[in-house]
gemmi code that builds the backbone of each chain (N, CA, C; Angstrom):
import gemmi

chains = {
    "A": [
        ("UNK", (132.936, 141.190, 80.732), (132.854, 142.589, 81.098), (131.914, 143.326, 80.158)),
        ("UNK", (131.200, 144.292, 80.747), (130.260, 145.025, 79.921), (130.084, 146.430, 80.466)),
        ("UNK", (129.766, 147.340, 79.571), (129.487, 148.705, 80.006), (127.997, 148.962, 80.071)),
        ("UNK", (127.188, 147.927, 79.770), (125.737, 148.098, 79.761), (125.241, 148.380, 81.174)),
        ("UNK", (124.255, 149.246, 81.281), (123.642, 149.566, 82.573), (122.255, 148.951, 82.579)),
        ("UNK", (122.019, 147.984, 83.459), (120.683, 147.387, 83.505), (119.641, 148.387, 84.009)),
        ("UNK", (118.387, 148.094, 83.738), (117.300, 148.979, 84.188), (117.340, 149.106, 85.704)),
        ("UNK", (117.136, 150.310, 86.201), (117.142, 150.535, 87.641), (118.487, 150.980, 88.162)),
        ("UNK", (119.519, 150.830, 87.345), (120.851, 151.254, 87.779), (120.819, 152.759, 88.026)),
        ("UNK", (121.347, 153.169, 89.175), (121.249, 154.574, 89.570), (122.657, 155.172, 89.713)),
        ("UNK", (122.989, 156.027, 88.782), (124.336, 156.620, 88.748), (124.610, 157.441, 90.015)),
        ("UNK", (123.590, 158.152, 90.464), (123.751, 159.005, 91.656), (124.057, 158.164, 92.903)),
        ("UNK", (123.327, 157.068, 93.028), (123.519, 156.207, 94.202), (124.780, 155.367, 94.098)),
        ("UNK", (125.251, 155.143, 92.905), (126.389, 154.240, 92.745), (127.699, 154.875, 93.205)),
        ("UNK", (127.705, 156.186, 93.340), (128.896, 156.866, 93.861), (129.176, 156.290, 95.256)),
        ("UNK", (130.418, 155.796, 95.504), (130.691, 155.005, 96.722), (130.192, 155.612, 98.034)),
        ("UNK", (130.480, 156.881, 98.270), (130.085, 157.474, 99.556), (128.563, 157.535, 99.685)),
        ("UNK", (127.903, 157.889, 98.598), (126.435, 157.983, 98.655), (125.811, 156.598, 98.803)),
        ("UNK", (126.429, 155.599, 98.162), (125.924, 154.228, 98.304), (126.055, 153.783, 99.769)),
        ("UNK", (127.185, 154.129, 100.384), (127.380, 153.786, 101.804), (126.331, 154.472, 102.665)),
        ("UNK", (126.084, 155.734, 102.391), (125.130, 156.494, 103.217), (123.714, 155.928, 103.119)),
        ("UNK", (123.238, 155.705, 101.906), (121.864, 155.200, 101.777), (121.762, 153.770, 102.315)),
        ("UNK", (122.842, 153.002, 102.203), (122.819, 151.638, 102.755), (122.797, 151.672, 104.276)),
        ("UNK", (123.501, 152.634, 104.854), (123.468, 152.795, 106.311), (122.078, 153.221, 106.774)),
        ("UNK", (121.425, 154.043, 105.968), (120.109, 154.570, 106.355), (118.981, 153.556, 106.123)),
        ("UNK", (119.203, 152.614, 105.230), (118.113, 151.721, 104.802), (117.412, 150.973, 105.940)),
        ("UNK", (118.144, 150.352, 106.893), (117.407, 149.606, 107.928), (116.872, 150.493, 109.052)),
        ("UNK", (117.160, 151.787, 109.000), (116.820, 152.665, 110.115), (115.603, 153.527, 109.817)),
        ("UNK", (114.832, 153.795, 110.864), (113.757, 154.788, 110.739), (114.415, 156.155, 110.594)),
        ("UNK", (115.464, 156.375, 111.367), (116.334, 157.538, 111.190), (117.639, 157.286, 111.920)),
        ("UNK", (118.671, 158.016, 111.547), (119.945, 157.933, 112.262), (120.418, 159.350, 112.548)),
        ("UNK", (121.258, 159.449, 113.563), (121.815, 160.757, 113.873), (122.978, 161.045, 112.925)),
        ("UNK", (123.164, 162.311, 112.679), (124.247, 162.794, 111.823), (125.594, 162.238, 112.320)),
        ("UNK", (125.766, 162.236, 113.640), (127.046, 161.798, 114.221), (127.334, 160.328, 113.898)),
        ("UNK", (126.290, 159.513, 113.862), (126.488, 158.097, 113.521), (126.985, 157.958, 112.085)),
        ("UNK", (126.358, 158.702, 111.165), (126.770, 158.630, 109.755), (128.210, 159.119, 109.601)),
        ("UNK", (128.552, 160.144, 110.350), (129.909, 160.707, 110.257), (130.932, 159.683, 110.748)),
        ("UNK", (130.625, 159.040, 111.874), (131.561, 158.046, 112.413), (131.636, 156.810, 111.517)),
        ("UNK", (130.496, 156.398, 111.005), (130.458, 155.173, 110.191), (131.205, 155.351, 108.871)),
        ("UNK", (131.112, 156.534, 108.299), (131.739, 156.751, 106.983), (133.125, 157.379, 107.096)),
        ("UNK", (133.410, 158.002, 108.234), (134.710, 158.653, 108.403), (134.807, 159.976, 107.651)),
        ("UNK", (133.648, 160.513, 107.253), (133.645, 161.779, 106.516), (133.695, 162.964, 107.479)),
        ("UNK", (134.154, 164.088, 106.958), (134.103, 165.326, 107.757), (132.666, 165.849, 107.733)),
        ("UNK", (132.365, 166.765, 108.636), (131.017, 167.342, 108.683), (130.613, 167.941, 107.342)),
        ("UNK", (131.535, 168.693, 106.749), (131.194, 169.385, 105.492), (131.016, 168.390, 104.346)),
        ("UNK", (131.883, 167.376, 104.303), (131.768, 166.378, 103.223), (130.459, 165.589, 103.371)),
        ("UNK", (130.131, 165.272, 104.608), (128.885, 164.536, 104.842), (127.672, 165.394, 104.474)),
        ("UNK", (127.706, 166.654, 104.879), (126.606, 167.568, 104.547), (126.427, 167.669, 103.034)),
        ("UNK", (127.544, 167.749, 102.330), (127.488, 167.895, 100.871), (126.805, 166.676, 100.238)),
        ("UNK", (127.213, 165.493, 100.690), (126.624, 164.275, 100.117), (125.149, 164.144, 100.493)),
        ("UNK", (124.844, 164.501, 101.732), (123.439, 164.418, 102.159), (122.581, 165.424, 101.409)),
        ("UNK", (123.155, 166.590, 101.122), (122.407, 167.597, 100.358), (122.122, 167.084, 98.945)),
        ("UNK", (123.117, 166.431, 98.353), (122.917, 165.856, 97.013), (121.777, 164.832, 97.043)),
        ("UNK", (121.807, 163.988, 98.069), (120.763, 162.962, 98.197), (119.405, 163.601, 98.518)),
        ("UNK", (119.453, 164.665, 99.297), (118.225, 165.372, 99.659), (117.612, 166.029, 98.412)),
        ("UNK", (118.472, 166.640, 97.603), (117.998, 167.299, 96.375), (117.342, 166.284, 95.426)),
        ("UNK", (117.855, 165.059, 95.469), (117.286, 164.017, 94.609), (116.000, 163.435, 95.217)),
        ("UNK", (115.701, 163.831, 96.447), (114.492, 163.340, 97.118), (114.693, 161.984, 97.771)),
        ("UNK", (115.958, 161.570, 97.942), (116.230, 160.249, 98.510), (116.382, 160.274, 100.034)),
        ("UNK", (116.755, 161.415, 100.558), (117.039, 161.521, 101.992), (116.349, 162.763, 102.543)),
        ("UNK", (115.925, 162.645, 103.800), (115.324, 163.798, 104.476), (116.175, 164.091, 105.713)),
        ("UNK", (116.603, 165.322, 105.846), (117.420, 165.707, 107.003), (116.601, 166.640, 107.884)),
        ("UNK", (116.621, 166.358, 109.183), (115.891, 167.215, 110.133), (116.862, 167.747, 111.170)),
        ("UNK", (116.720, 168.996, 111.474), (117.570, 169.598, 112.506), (116.697, 170.138, 113.628)),
        ("UNK", (116.964, 169.686, 114.838), (116.267, 170.229, 116.008), (117.347, 170.646, 117.000)),
        ("UNK", (117.584, 171.945, 117.063), (118.658, 172.454, 117.913), (119.995, 172.014, 117.349)),
        ("UNK", (120.783, 171.381, 118.202), (122.115, 170.920, 117.747), (122.056, 169.517, 117.178)),
        ("UNK", (120.895, 168.928, 117.279), (120.754, 167.543, 116.846), (120.248, 167.474, 115.412)),
        ("UNK", (120.931, 166.697, 114.597), (120.489, 166.519, 113.214), (120.304, 165.027, 112.947)),
        ("UNK", (119.205, 164.703, 112.313), (118.945, 163.304, 111.969), (118.650, 163.204, 110.473)),
        ("UNK", (118.904, 162.022, 109.949), (118.638, 161.785, 108.528), (117.844, 160.499, 108.380)),
        ("UNK", (116.989, 160.479, 107.390), (116.248, 159.241, 107.109), (116.105, 159.077, 105.610)),
        ("UNK", (115.968, 157.833, 105.203), (115.773, 157.530, 103.798), (114.286, 157.696, 103.478)),
        ("UNK", (113.987, 158.414, 102.401), (112.577, 158.576, 102.025), (112.109, 157.311, 101.285)),
        ("UNK", (110.817, 157.223, 101.053), (110.291, 156.078, 100.295), (110.900, 156.040, 98.894)),
        ("UNK", (111.066, 157.232, 98.315), (111.684, 157.321, 96.979), (113.116, 156.783, 97.034)),
        ("UNK", (113.845, 157.185, 98.063), (115.221, 156.725, 98.222), (115.309, 155.226, 98.429)),
        ("UNK", (114.377, 154.706, 99.226), (114.357, 153.258, 99.487), (114.078, 152.490, 98.197)),
        ("UNK", (113.139, 153.018, 97.440), (112.785, 152.380, 96.172), (113.983, 152.419, 95.212)),
        ("UNK", (114.645, 153.577, 95.170), (115.795, 153.733, 94.270), (116.924, 152.781, 94.666)),
        ("UNK", (117.153, 152.633, 95.970), (118.211, 151.725, 96.436), (117.860, 150.278, 96.085)),
        ("UNK", (116.601, 149.910, 96.289), (116.178, 148.544, 95.945), (116.342, 148.286, 94.446)),
        ("UNK", (115.964, 149.277, 93.648), (116.097, 149.143, 92.191), (117.571, 149.030, 91.794)),
        ("UNK", (118.382, 149.818, 92.465), (119.815, 149.803, 92.160), (120.430, 148.447, 92.527)),
        ("UNK", (120.053, 147.944, 93.699), (120.565, 146.629, 94.122), (120.094, 145.551, 93.149)),
        ("UNK", (118.867, 145.680, 92.711), (118.311, 144.724, 91.744), (119.102, 144.780, 90.435)),
        ("UNK", (119.421, 146.003, 90.015), (120.191, 146.171, 88.771), (121.590, 145.568, 88.909)),
        ("UNK", (122.188, 145.746, 90.084), (123.528, 145.192, 90.313), (123.482, 143.664, 90.285)),
        ("UNK", (122.425, 143.103, 90.880), (122.279, 141.635, 90.859), (122.071, 141.149, 89.435)),
        ("UNK", (121.287, 141.893, 88.669), (121.046, 141.523, 87.271), (122.357, 141.557, 86.491)),
        ("UNK", (123.151, 142.558, 86.784), (124.434, 142.693, 86.103), (125.351, 141.519, 86.445)),
        ("UNK", (125.324, 141.130, 87.733), (126.119, 139.976, 88.162), (125.608, 138.708, 87.503)),
        ("UNK", (124.279, 138.596, 87.461), (123.664, 137.410, 86.835), (124.053, 137.312, 85.373)),
        ("UNK", (124.042, 138.440, 84.685), (124.428, 138.455, 83.274), (125.881, 138.045, 83.105)),
        ("UNK", (126.715, 138.505, 84.052), (128.138, 138.197, 83.954), (128.390, 136.706, 84.158)),
        ("UNK", (127.519, 136.094, 84.987), (127.685, 134.655, 85.248), (127.029, 133.805, 84.170)),
        ("UNK", (126.165, 134.443, 83.379), (125.456, 133.713, 82.330), (126.314, 133.687, 81.062)),
        ("UNK", (126.797, 132.519, 80.671), (127.697, 132.452, 79.520), (127.066, 132.957, 78.216)),
        ("UNK", (125.740, 132.954, 78.106), (125.102, 133.420, 76.868), (125.273, 134.926, 76.706)),
        ("UNK", (125.589, 135.630, 77.818), (125.796, 137.072, 77.735), (127.243, 137.452, 77.526)),
        ("UNK", (128.157, 136.478, 77.641), (129.568, 136.809, 77.500), (130.107, 136.398, 76.141)),
        ("UNK", (129.252, 135.741, 75.380), (129.682, 135.338, 74.049), (130.444, 134.024, 74.038)),
        ("UNK", (130.543, 133.368, 75.219), (131.228, 132.076, 75.251), (130.398, 131.045, 74.506)),
        ("UNK", (131.039, 130.114, 73.833), (130.283, 129.104, 73.106), (129.543, 128.167, 74.054)),
        ("UNK", (128.293, 127.917, 73.764), (127.486, 126.989, 74.557), (126.839, 126.001, 73.606)),
        ("UNK", (126.365, 124.879, 74.135), (125.687, 123.905, 73.254), (124.536, 124.565, 72.506)),
        ("UNK", (123.904, 125.553, 73.132), (122.733, 126.174, 72.507), (123.126, 126.997, 71.272)),
        ("UNK", (124.239, 127.736, 71.377), (124.563, 128.576, 70.230), (125.604, 127.984, 69.291)),
        ("UNK", (126.125, 126.809, 69.653), (127.051, 126.165, 68.725), (126.391, 125.001, 68.005)),
        ("UNK", (125.238, 124.593, 68.508), (124.540, 123.486, 67.893), (125.071, 122.136, 68.339)),
        ("UNK", (126.041, 122.140, 69.257), (126.568, 120.865, 69.744), (125.576, 120.239, 70.715)),
        ("UNK", (125.578, 118.917, 70.822), (124.680, 118.276, 71.781), (125.126, 118.581, 73.216)),
        ("UNK", (124.107, 118.734, 74.107), (124.406, 119.036, 75.513), (124.923, 117.818, 76.185)),
    ],
    "B": [
        ("UNK", (131.303, 149.487, 83.889), (130.781, 148.673, 85.003), (131.021, 147.201, 84.706)),
        ("UNK", (131.783, 146.524, 85.558), (131.972, 145.098, 85.373), (131.409, 144.338, 86.577)),
        ("UNK", (131.469, 143.010, 86.469), (130.866, 142.165, 87.506), (131.543, 142.381, 88.856)),
        ("UNK", (132.848, 142.622, 88.844), (133.571, 142.823, 90.102), (133.072, 144.077, 90.820)),
        ("UNK", (132.870, 145.122, 90.043), (132.385, 146.375, 90.632), (130.968, 146.196, 91.176)),
        ("UNK", (130.143, 145.476, 90.418), (128.771, 145.213, 90.876), (128.782, 144.393, 92.153)),
        ("UNK", (129.660, 143.396, 92.202), (129.730, 142.535, 93.393), (130.197, 143.331, 94.602)),
        ("UNK", (131.178, 144.204, 94.404), (131.670, 144.973, 95.549), (130.632, 145.994, 96.008)),
        ("UNK", (129.844, 146.543, 95.072), (128.773, 147.474, 95.458), (127.700, 146.742, 96.259)),
        ("UNK", (127.359, 145.546, 95.831), (126.360, 144.766, 96.578), (126.880, 144.401, 97.972)),
        ("UNK", (128.167, 144.043, 98.030), (128.764, 143.703, 99.325), (128.757, 144.924, 100.242)),
        ("UNK", (129.010, 146.086, 99.674), (128.995, 147.329, 100.461), (127.594, 147.598, 101.027)),
        ("UNK", (126.579, 147.404, 100.188), (125.193, 147.612, 100.639), (124.893, 146.693, 101.823)),
        ("UNK", (125.254, 145.423, 101.656), (124.983, 144.420, 102.690), (125.731, 144.745, 103.982)),
        ("UNK", (127.005, 145.081, 103.827), (127.845, 145.355, 104.995), (127.345, 146.581, 105.763)),
        ("UNK", (126.928, 147.600, 105.052), (126.433, 148.819, 105.703), (125.079, 148.578, 106.381)),
        ("UNK", (124.257, 147.746, 105.760), (122.996, 147.342, 106.406), (123.282, 146.735, 107.769)),
        ("UNK", (124.179, 145.757, 107.762), (124.492, 145.033, 108.998), (125.088, 145.965, 110.041)),
        ("UNK", (125.883, 146.923, 109.572), (126.513, 147.875, 110.488), (125.443, 148.678, 111.245)),
        ("UNK", (124.439, 149.148, 110.523), (123.367, 149.911, 111.175), (122.528, 149.018, 112.086)),
        ("UNK", (122.289, 147.783, 111.651), (121.517, 146.859, 112.494), (122.250, 146.587, 113.803)),
        ("UNK", (123.570, 146.401, 113.707), (124.363, 146.159, 114.926), (124.334, 147.385, 115.836)),
        ("UNK", (124.405, 148.552, 115.224), (124.413, 149.790, 116.015), (123.064, 150.027, 116.698)),
        ("UNK", (121.992, 149.799, 115.941), (120.644, 150.081, 116.453), (120.130, 149.046, 117.426)),
        ("UNK", (120.664, 147.843, 117.340), (120.236, 146.773, 118.241), (121.471, 146.030, 118.742)),
        ("UNK", (122.202, 146.656, 119.670), (123.449, 146.038, 120.145), (123.174, 144.733, 120.880)),
        ("UNK", (124.143, 143.839, 120.831), (123.947, 142.538, 121.487), (123.804, 142.697, 123.004)),
        ("UNK", (124.441, 143.715, 123.538), (124.331, 143.946, 124.990), (123.819, 145.359, 125.225)),
        ("UNK", (122.737, 145.449, 125.975), (122.211, 146.770, 126.324), (122.948, 147.267, 127.568)),
        ("UNK", (123.042, 148.578, 127.766), (123.745, 149.089, 128.946), (123.071, 148.624, 130.238)),
        ("UNK", (123.885, 148.384, 131.263), (123.351, 147.893, 132.546), (122.359, 148.896, 133.136)),
        ("UNK", (122.639, 150.205, 132.977), (121.734, 151.204, 133.550), (120.346, 151.101, 132.933)),
        ("UNK", (120.282, 150.696, 131.664), (118.967, 150.549, 131.039), (118.258, 149.317, 131.601)),
        ("UNK", (119.000, 148.200, 131.700), (118.402, 146.953, 132.188), (117.853, 147.128, 133.605)),
        ("UNK", (118.699, 147.653, 134.492), (118.275, 147.779, 135.894), (117.248, 148.904, 136.076)),
        ("UNK", (117.437, 149.976, 135.344), (116.495, 151.102, 135.437), (115.107, 150.715, 134.967)),
        ("UNK", (115.038, 150.022, 133.848), (113.722, 149.634, 133.325), (113.083, 148.564, 134.203)),
        ("UNK", (113.921, 147.682, 134.796), (113.380, 146.683, 135.736), (112.791, 147.393, 136.955)),
        ("UNK", (113.452, 148.436, 137.414), (112.942, 149.234, 138.533), (111.615, 149.884, 138.182)),
        ("UNK", (111.519, 150.385, 136.958), (110.276, 151.000, 136.484), (109.134, 150.006, 136.475)),
        ("UNK", (109.444, 148.781, 136.029), (108.428, 147.720, 135.996), (107.950, 147.394, 137.409)),
        ("UNK", (108.921, 147.256, 138.329), (108.578, 146.933, 139.723), (107.735, 148.052, 140.337)),
        ("UNK", (108.083, 149.274, 140.013), (107.345, 150.423, 140.543), (105.902, 150.439, 140.026)),
        ("UNK", (105.748, 150.165, 138.743), (104.398, 150.136, 138.153), (103.551, 149.057, 138.816)),
        ("UNK", (104.170, 147.890, 139.050), (103.427, 146.797, 139.684), (103.127, 147.115, 141.152)),
        ("UNK", (104.066, 147.769, 141.809), (103.875, 148.113, 143.229), (102.740, 149.119, 143.419)),
        ("UNK", (102.388, 149.817, 142.357), (101.292, 150.797, 142.464), (99.968, 150.108, 142.792)),
        ("UNK", (99.890, 148.780, 142.566), (98.680, 148.028, 142.913), (98.462, 147.985, 144.426)),
        ("UNK", (99.546, 148.178, 145.166), (99.438, 148.133, 146.621), (99.171, 149.506, 147.216)),
        ("UNK", (99.157, 150.515, 146.357), (98.877, 151.881, 146.830), (97.505, 152.310, 146.316)),
        ("UNK", (97.049, 153.436, 146.807), (95.736, 153.923, 146.363), (95.825, 155.403, 145.999)),
        ("UNK", (94.804, 155.870, 145.297), (94.671, 157.295, 144.994), (95.814, 157.860, 144.182)),
        ("UNK", (96.205, 159.085, 144.563), (97.237, 159.794, 143.825), (98.600, 159.118, 143.926)),
        ("UNK", (98.809, 158.426, 145.035), (100.102, 157.730, 145.187), (100.259, 156.690, 144.080)),
        ("UNK", (99.190, 155.905, 143.888), (99.221, 154.862, 142.847), (99.407, 155.492, 141.467)),
        ("UNK", (98.652, 156.557, 141.213), (98.760, 157.235, 139.912), (100.168, 157.788, 139.703)),
        ("UNK", (100.691, 158.388, 140.785), (102.042, 158.957, 140.711), (103.088, 157.894, 140.429)),
        ("UNK", (102.926, 156.732, 141.056), (103.886, 155.640, 140.844), (103.848, 155.159, 139.398)),
        ("UNK", (102.635, 155.016, 138.858), (102.501, 154.557, 137.471), (103.105, 155.577, 136.504)),
        ("UNK", (102.790, 156.846, 136.752), (103.317, 157.896, 135.873), (104.841, 157.973, 135.947)),
        ("UNK", (105.358, 157.860, 137.170), (106.820, 157.894, 137.341), (107.468, 156.741, 136.577)),
        ("UNK", (106.858, 155.559, 136.726), (107.397, 154.380, 136.036), (107.348, 154.574, 134.519)),
        ("UNK", (106.224, 155.097, 134.024), (106.075, 155.293, 132.575), (107.090, 156.306, 132.055)),
        ("UNK", (107.235, 157.409, 132.780), (108.185, 158.449, 132.353), (109.617, 157.895, 132.380)),
        ("UNK", (109.930, 157.118, 133.442), (111.279, 156.556, 133.558), (111.572, 155.604, 132.394)),
        ("UNK", (110.600, 154.755, 132.061), (110.794, 153.782, 130.971), (111.007, 154.502, 129.638)),
        ("UNK", (110.177, 155.512, 129.394), (110.294, 156.259, 128.124), (111.636, 156.996, 128.066)),
        ("UNK", (112.026, 157.595, 129.193), (113.291, 158.339, 129.229), (114.476, 157.396, 129.014)),
        ("UNK", (114.412, 156.204, 129.611), (115.508, 155.244, 129.449), (115.599, 154.761, 128.003)),
        ("UNK", (114.439, 154.497, 127.400), (114.432, 154.051, 125.997), (114.991, 155.147, 125.086)),
        ("UNK", (114.609, 156.396, 125.382), (115.107, 157.522, 124.580), (116.618, 157.685, 124.768)),
        ("UNK", (117.081, 157.457, 126.003), (118.518, 157.604, 126.278), (119.329, 156.535, 125.543)),
        ("UNK", (118.802, 155.310, 125.497), (119.493, 154.242, 124.749), (119.565, 154.614, 123.271)),
        ("UNK", (118.453, 155.133, 122.769), (118.402, 155.514, 121.352), (119.399, 156.626, 121.055)),
        ("UNK", (119.496, 157.583, 121.982), (120.450, 158.673, 121.785), (121.882, 158.148, 121.822)),
        ("UNK", (122.121, 157.151, 122.677), (123.491, 156.629, 122.793), (123.900, 155.833, 121.551)),
        ("UNK", (122.937, 155.199, 120.898), (123.283, 154.444, 119.681), (123.250, 155.347, 118.452)),
        ("UNK", (122.395, 156.365, 118.467), (122.280, 157.269, 117.315), (121.437, 156.697, 116.195)),
        ("UNK", (120.772, 155.574, 116.465), (119.997, 154.907, 115.415), (118.660, 154.437, 115.967)),
        ("UNK", (117.597, 154.699, 115.222), (116.329, 154.025, 115.523), (116.018, 153.126, 114.340)),
        ("UNK", (115.942, 151.834, 114.620), (115.705, 150.875, 113.530), (114.250, 150.897, 113.092)),
        ("UNK", (114.018, 150.532, 111.854), (112.651, 150.374, 111.369), (112.051, 149.142, 112.047)),
        ("UNK", (110.739, 149.155, 112.191), (110.057, 148.030, 112.857), (110.386, 146.705, 112.175)),
        ("UNK", (110.351, 146.714, 110.846), (110.537, 145.448, 110.131), (111.997, 144.997, 110.091)),
        ("UNK", (112.913, 145.881, 110.533), (114.330, 145.501, 110.538), (114.678, 144.694, 111.785)),
        ("UNK", (113.746, 144.638, 112.737), (114.045, 143.971, 113.996), (113.347, 142.616, 114.088)),
        ("UNK", (113.927, 141.770, 114.930), (113.303, 140.474, 115.208), (112.387, 140.648, 116.414)),
        ("UNK", (111.121, 140.364, 116.223), (110.154, 140.615, 117.285), (109.816, 139.377, 118.103)),
        ("UNK", (110.129, 138.186, 117.584), (109.805, 136.966, 118.339), (110.524, 136.930, 119.698)),
        ("UNK", (111.840, 137.187, 119.760), (112.502, 137.174, 121.077), (111.924, 138.220, 122.025)),
        ("UNK", (111.540, 139.382, 121.470), (110.963, 140.445, 122.307), (109.607, 139.996, 122.855)),
        ("UNK", (108.814, 139.359, 121.995), (107.495, 138.876, 122.428), (107.647, 137.789, 123.492)),
        ("UNK", (108.598, 136.872, 123.285), (108.821, 135.805, 124.269), (109.291, 136.389, 125.604)),
        ("UNK", (110.125, 137.395, 125.503), (110.612, 138.085, 126.707), (109.436, 138.702, 127.475)),
        ("UNK", (108.561, 139.383, 126.763), (107.396, 140.014, 127.398), (106.492, 138.956, 128.033)),
        ("UNK", (106.297, 137.847, 127.329), (105.450, 136.771, 127.858), (106.059, 136.212, 129.147)),
        ("UNK", (107.382, 136.029, 129.169), (108.052, 135.480, 130.354), (107.882, 136.417, 131.557)),
        ("UNK", (108.053, 137.708, 131.314), (107.944, 138.683, 132.410), (106.503, 138.737, 132.928)),
        ("UNK", (105.548, 138.822, 132.013), (104.137, 138.922, 132.427), (103.693, 137.647, 133.145)),
        ("UNK", (104.136, 136.490, 132.628), (103.779, 135.213, 133.259), (104.301, 135.167, 134.694)),
        ("UNK", (105.554, 135.576, 134.871), (106.141, 135.566, 136.218), (105.330, 136.462, 137.152)),
        ("UNK", (104.944, 137.625, 136.659), (104.181, 138.563, 137.496), (102.802, 138.001, 137.842)),
        ("UNK", (102.149, 137.397, 136.847), (100.800, 136.853, 137.081), (100.855, 135.684, 138.070)),
        ("UNK", (101.802, 134.770, 137.844), (101.899, 133.579, 138.693), (102.217, 133.982, 140.133)),
        ("UNK", (103.241, 134.804, 140.305), (103.638, 135.215, 141.667), (102.527, 136.042, 142.316)),
        ("UNK", (101.951, 136.971, 141.556), (100.872, 137.815, 142.085), (99.668, 136.989, 142.508)),
        ("UNK", (99.320, 136.001, 141.705), (98.178, 135.144, 142.016), (98.436, 134.338, 143.289)),
        ("UNK", (99.636, 133.778, 143.389), (99.987, 133.003, 144.588), (99.959, 133.879, 145.849)),
        ("UNK", (100.497, 135.082, 145.705), (100.528, 135.994, 146.862), (99.107, 136.346, 147.315)),
        ("UNK", (98.239, 136.564, 146.349), (96.845, 136.901, 146.693), (96.142, 135.693, 147.307)),
        ("UNK", (96.447, 134.525, 146.747), (95.831, 133.282, 147.230), (96.159, 133.067, 148.709)),
        ("UNK", (97.386, 133.393, 149.098), (97.808, 133.191, 150.487), (97.700, 134.482, 151.310)),
        ("UNK", (96.973, 135.456, 150.769), (96.746, 136.724, 151.476), (98.042, 137.392, 151.951)),
        ("UNK", (99.055, 137.293, 151.139), (100.321, 137.951, 151.490), (100.171, 139.440, 151.194)),
        ("UNK", (100.514, 140.314, 152.158), (100.417, 141.742, 151.883), (101.449, 142.175, 150.837)),
        ("UNK", (101.172, 143.280, 150.201), (102.056, 143.853, 149.180), (102.295, 142.870, 148.027)),
        ("UNK", (101.209, 142.199, 147.625), (101.341, 141.208, 146.547), (101.781, 141.854, 145.231)),
        ("UNK", (101.307, 143.079, 144.993), (101.696, 143.768, 143.754), (103.185, 144.060, 143.722)),
        ("UNK", (103.726, 144.464, 144.857), (105.166, 144.769, 144.946), (105.991, 143.502, 144.724)),
        ("UNK", (105.549, 142.414, 145.374), (106.299, 141.150, 145.240), (106.217, 140.635, 143.795)),
        ("UNK", (105.032, 140.728, 143.212), (104.883, 140.299, 141.807), (105.768, 141.160, 140.900)),
        ("UNK", (105.813, 142.454, 141.203), (106.656, 143.358, 140.417), (108.121, 143.019, 140.553)),
        ("UNK", (108.539, 142.659, 141.762), (109.948, 142.280, 141.966), (110.270, 140.988, 141.226)),
        ("UNK", (109.295, 140.040, 141.235), (109.497, 138.787, 140.484), (109.638, 139.087, 138.991)),
        ("UNK", (108.752, 139.961, 138.500), (108.824, 140.336, 137.084), (110.136, 141.035, 136.763)),
        ("UNK", (110.589, 141.880, 137.701), (111.839, 142.612, 137.486), (113.034, 141.656, 137.451)),
        ("UNK", (112.986, 140.614, 138.290), (114.082, 139.631, 138.283), (114.141, 138.891, 136.950)),
        ("UNK", (112.949, 138.494, 136.472), (112.902, 137.819, 135.162), (113.372, 138.789, 134.072)),
        ("UNK", (112.951, 140.031, 134.183), (113.348, 141.085, 133.238), (114.875, 141.168, 133.139)),
        ("UNK", (115.509, 141.238, 134.316), (116.972, 141.378, 134.345), (117.646, 140.115, 133.793)),
        ("UNK", (117.114, 138.948, 134.202), (117.739, 137.686, 133.783), (117.548, 137.416, 132.294)),
        ("UNK", (116.374, 137.774, 131.774), (116.050, 137.393, 130.391), (116.417, 138.447, 129.356)),
        ("UNK", (116.674, 139.674, 129.810), (116.914, 140.729, 128.826), (118.158, 140.462, 127.969)),
        ("UNK", (119.216, 139.973, 128.598), (120.457, 139.708, 127.864), (120.246, 138.716, 126.724)),
        ("UNK", (119.741, 137.494, 127.042), (119.511, 136.517, 125.962), (118.499, 137.002, 124.920)),
        ("UNK", (117.444, 137.685, 125.394), (116.422, 138.156, 124.447), (117.015, 139.197, 123.495)),
        ("UNK", (117.835, 140.092, 124.046), (118.434, 141.130, 123.210), (119.447, 140.509, 122.244)),
        ("UNK", (120.194, 139.524, 122.733), (121.171, 138.862, 121.858), (120.460, 138.189, 120.680)),
        ("UNK", (119.317, 137.550, 120.977), (118.565, 136.884, 119.907), (117.931, 137.920, 118.975)),
        ("UNK", (117.442, 139.016, 119.551), (116.792, 140.054, 118.729), (117.785, 140.770, 117.834)),
        ("UNK", (119.048, 140.805, 118.253), (120.046, 141.554, 117.482), (120.722, 140.714, 116.413)),
        ("UNK", (120.324, 139.445, 116.306), (120.893, 138.603, 115.244), (120.566, 139.249, 113.901)),
        ("UNK", (121.605, 139.485, 113.080), (121.365, 140.197, 111.821), (120.254, 139.594, 110.978)),
        ("UNK", (119.479, 140.496, 110.400), (118.387, 140.080, 109.548), (118.484, 140.857, 108.249)),
        ("UNK", (118.421, 140.153, 107.167), (118.548, 140.821, 105.872), (117.201, 141.360, 105.424)),
        ("UNK", (117.113, 142.691, 105.310), (115.829, 143.271, 104.904), (115.906, 143.844, 103.499)),
        ("UNK", (117.057, 143.675, 102.871), (117.231, 144.264, 101.531), (116.272, 143.623, 100.541)),
    ],
}
model = gemmi.Model(1)
for chain_id, residues in chains.items():
    chain = gemmi.Chain(chain_id)
    for i, (resn, *xyz) in enumerate(residues, 1):
        res = gemmi.Residue()
        res.name, res.seqid = resn, gemmi.SeqId(i, " ")
        for name, pos in zip(("N", "CA", "C"), xyz):
            atom = gemmi.Atom()
            atom.name, atom.element = name, gemmi.Element(name[0])
            atom.pos, atom.b_iso = gemmi.Position(*pos), 0.0
            res.add_atom(atom)
        chain.add_residue(res)
    model.add_chain(chain)
structure = gemmi.Structure()
structure.add_model(model)
structure.setup_entities()
């Protein structure tokens, strides 16, 4: 276990609801607001709040045309999500690597392999 | 942050990706889209048997119908997938099958001087369209990891 944050780790995106939202948006050119609401089970206001946070960070773009609202992940958001996923994989890799957990290995104990 | 939390976050990313892919490219398209778009194709091909404004009107009607049906499917799913998130090989094979059927049937009809060859070729293409759309869509909707 470690509290270290690898490079690229994004605190804003790591919040569960926001991580779900950007992950839902990632494969899409855009999605309708109603799809995000149904997929996450959030209320309209809760979803708007999270999308506004992501929008303020420049990760998501929301468009409203009449009663229809759509959201899309910006290039910045896509890059941030990729970096975050990379950081999570690095963290997992470190956890699986015994040299990072302090466990004795032939390399650091001097024992023959 | 521990490894378990990182693993569950990665699993969440993956699962949500797949959820949107399934939504944006369902394994089964609505019947109204399949039959409606096949009708549009047949109409466009049948315009070869008409002349002047009638032919132009048929092509325009077919084009508008196809675009409207595609937009309606998109509205019903609520998702438009990115180009690279989709599998294009099944779609390309589907298009080749439909065009081949139309060319072969149309050529034979012309060879034997059958009237309304464009309409018959269009109906042949529409039949292939209806028959092949299900398998092609099922293959195109197979999840693809774009992360």
